[in-house]
C-alpha positions in Angstrom: -0.5 -1.6 4.4 -2.4 -1.2 1.5 -5.7 -0.8 1.7 -8.4 -0.3 -1.4 -11.1 2.8 -0.1 -13.4 2.1 -3.6 -13.0 1.2 -7.2 -9.6 1.9 -8.2 -8.8 3.9 -5.2 -5.6 2.6 -3.2 -4.0 4.2 -0.4 -0.5 3.2 0.9 0.1 3.3 4.8 3.5 3.3 6.4 4.1 3.4 9.8 8.0 5.6 10.6 7.5 8.8 12.5 11.6 9.1 12.3 11.7 9.4 9.0 12.0 12.7 6.9 10.7 11.6 4.0 8.7 8.2 2.6 8.2 7.8 -0.9 5.9 4.7 -2.2 8.1 3.6 -5.3 6.7 0.5 -7.7 5.6 -0.6 -11.1 2.6 1.9 -11.4 5.2 4.4 -11.4 8.3 2.7 -13.1 10.2 3.2 -10.5 10.8 6.4 -10.5 12.7 7.8 -7.2 10.7 11.6 -7.4 7.5 10.4 -7.8 4.9 8.8 -5.3 5.9 11.4 -1.9 4.3 10.6 0.9 2.2 13.1 3.8 3.0 12.5 7.2 -0.1 12.8 9.6 0.9 14.2 13.7 0.9 10.1 14.6 3.4 8.5 12.1 1.5 7.7 9.3 2.8 7.7 6.4 -0.2 7.7 3.3 -0.5 8.6 -0.2 -3.6 7.8 -2.1 -3.4 6.7 -5.5 -5.9 5.9 -8.3 -5.2 2.8 -10.6 -6.5 0.5 -12.8 -7.1 -2.9 -12.2 -3.7 -5.1 -11.9 -1.5 -6.6 -9.9 1.3 -3.9 -8.9 5.0 -4.2 -7.0 6.3 -1.8 -5.3 8.4 -1.1 -1.7 9.0 2.5 0.8 12.0 4.3 0.2 13.0 6.2 3.3 14.8 9.1 3.7 16.6 8.9 0.0 18.4 5.7 1.1 16.6 2.3 2.5 14.1 0.2 1.2 11.4 -1.2 3.5 9.3 -3.9 2.8 5.2 -3.7 3.3 4.9 -6.8 5.1 0.9 -6.3 5.5 0.5 -5.7 1.6 -1.5 -7.9 -0.2 1.6 -10.5 -0.6 5.6 -10.3 -1.1 7.9 -12.0 -3.3 11.4 -12.0 -3.9 12.7 -10.0 -6.6 16.0 -10.4 -8.5 18.8 -9.9 -6.0 16.7 -11.5 -4.1 15.0 -9.1 -1.5 11.1 -9.1 -0.4 8.9 -7.1 -2.5 5.3 -5.9 -1.9 2.4 -7.2 -4.2 -1.1 -5.5 -4.5 -4.1 -5.8 -6.3 -6.1 -3.6 -7.4 -9.7 -4.6 -8.7 -12.9 -3.4 -10.5 -16.1 -3.4 -9.4 -15.6 -3.8 -5.6 -18.6 -2.3 -3.6 -17.9 0.2 -1.4 -18.3 -0.1 2.2 -22.1 0.8 1.9 -23.1 -2.3 0.0 -21.4 -4.5 3.1 -23.5 -5.9 5.9 -24.3 -4.5 9.3 -23.1 -7.7 10.8 -20.2 -9.9 11.1 -21.1 -13.4 12.0 -19.3 -14.0 15.4 -17.0 -16.9 13.5 -15.7 -14.7 11.2 -14.0 -12.5 13.4 -12.7 -14.9 15.8 -10.7 -15.8 12.5 
């Protein structure tokens, strides 16, 4: 799962309680396997927050240094050159802060 928490800040979250290590590896860190280490919380969620410039990025999770996983809850997925699915995330510039969001959401929007 990927969430833009404020302009330029992105949080990657991946649920894998049995994993010993999880990394986020993508074009934003040049697919370097020694970067993107995530931290595990007590419930088994692995998280990493990054500051990235606006743009479109591709990434995958590397679990226990050997298994590649796709985040189907990202902003999108697409096939890579090998035919595997790769996750896509967009970083927006100038996104409104949550304090600018309406306090109430129309019930029809909740039913979608």
